[in-house]
C-alpha positions in Angstrom: 68.0 22.8 23.3 69.9 25.5 21.5 67.6 28.4 20.3 69.4 30.1 17.4 67.9 33.0 15.4 67.9 30.8 12.3 65.4 28.4 14.0 62.9 31.3 13.9 63.0 31.5 10.1 60.4 30.2 7.7 61.6 27.6 5.2 63.5 29.3 2.4 64.1 32.5 4.4 67.7 33.8 4.9 69.4 34.7 8.1 71.4 38.0 7.9 73.4 37.7 11.0 72.4 35.5 13.9 72.8 34.6 17.6 70.5 33.1 20.2 67.0 33.8 21.5 64.8 33.0 24.4 61.3 33.9 25.4 60.7 36.0 28.6 57.0 35.4 29.2 57.1 37.4 32.5 58.1 40.6 30.7 56.4 39.6 27.4 59.6 39.8 25.4 61.6 37.8 22.8 65.2 38.4 23.8 67.8 38.0 21.0 71.5 38.1 21.9 75.1 37.3 21.0 76.2 36.4 17.5 76.3 33.3 15.4 79.6 31.6 14.5 78.4 31.3 10.9 76.7 34.7 10.3 78.1 37.1 13.0 75.8 39.7 14.6 72.4 40.5 13.1 72.7 43.1 10.3 69.7 45.2 11.1 70.6 47.9 8.7 70.2 45.5 5.8 66.6 44.7 6.6 63.6 46.7 5.4 61.3 44.8 7.7 61.3 41.9 10.0 58.8 39.1 9.4 57.4 37.6 12.7 54.8 34.9 13.2 51.5 36.5 14.3 51.5 34.3 17.4 54.1 36.6 18.8 52.2 39.8 18.1 52.3 42.0 21.3 55.6 40.7 22.5 58.5 43.2 22.5 61.6 42.1 20.6 64.9 43.2 22.0 68.5 42.4 20.9 71.2 42.6 23.5 74.8 43.1 22.2 76.0 42.0 25.6 79.4 43.5 24.9 79.5 46.4 27.4 79.8 49.1 24.7 76.4 49.0 23.0 72.9 49.6 24.4 70.2 47.1 23.8 68.5 47.5 20.4 64.7 47.7 20.7 63.8 45.8 17.5 60.1 46.4 18.0 60.5 50.1 18.1 63.3 50.5 15.5 62.2 48.1 12.8 59.2 47.7 10.7 57.6 44.5 11.9 55.4 42.4 9.5 53.3 39.7 11.2 52.2 36.6 9.2 50.0 33.6 9.9 
């Protein structure tokens, strides 16, 4: 199964950049990485907030550029997260 960022969206929402994700339940994180062939890397600077299902409240969200020249982006600390049911 391929887990792409776009699969995390609600119907009708738009993906601004993309990549892949997986859940790390041991460290309680959602790990986002790489980039999508269609959308490129996530464009965090274009987002005012990130909408996340409330079932994931308490999990840390981290994006890894995985390119050797960028540090991981701690989405949970850097972005305004809005949880929804």
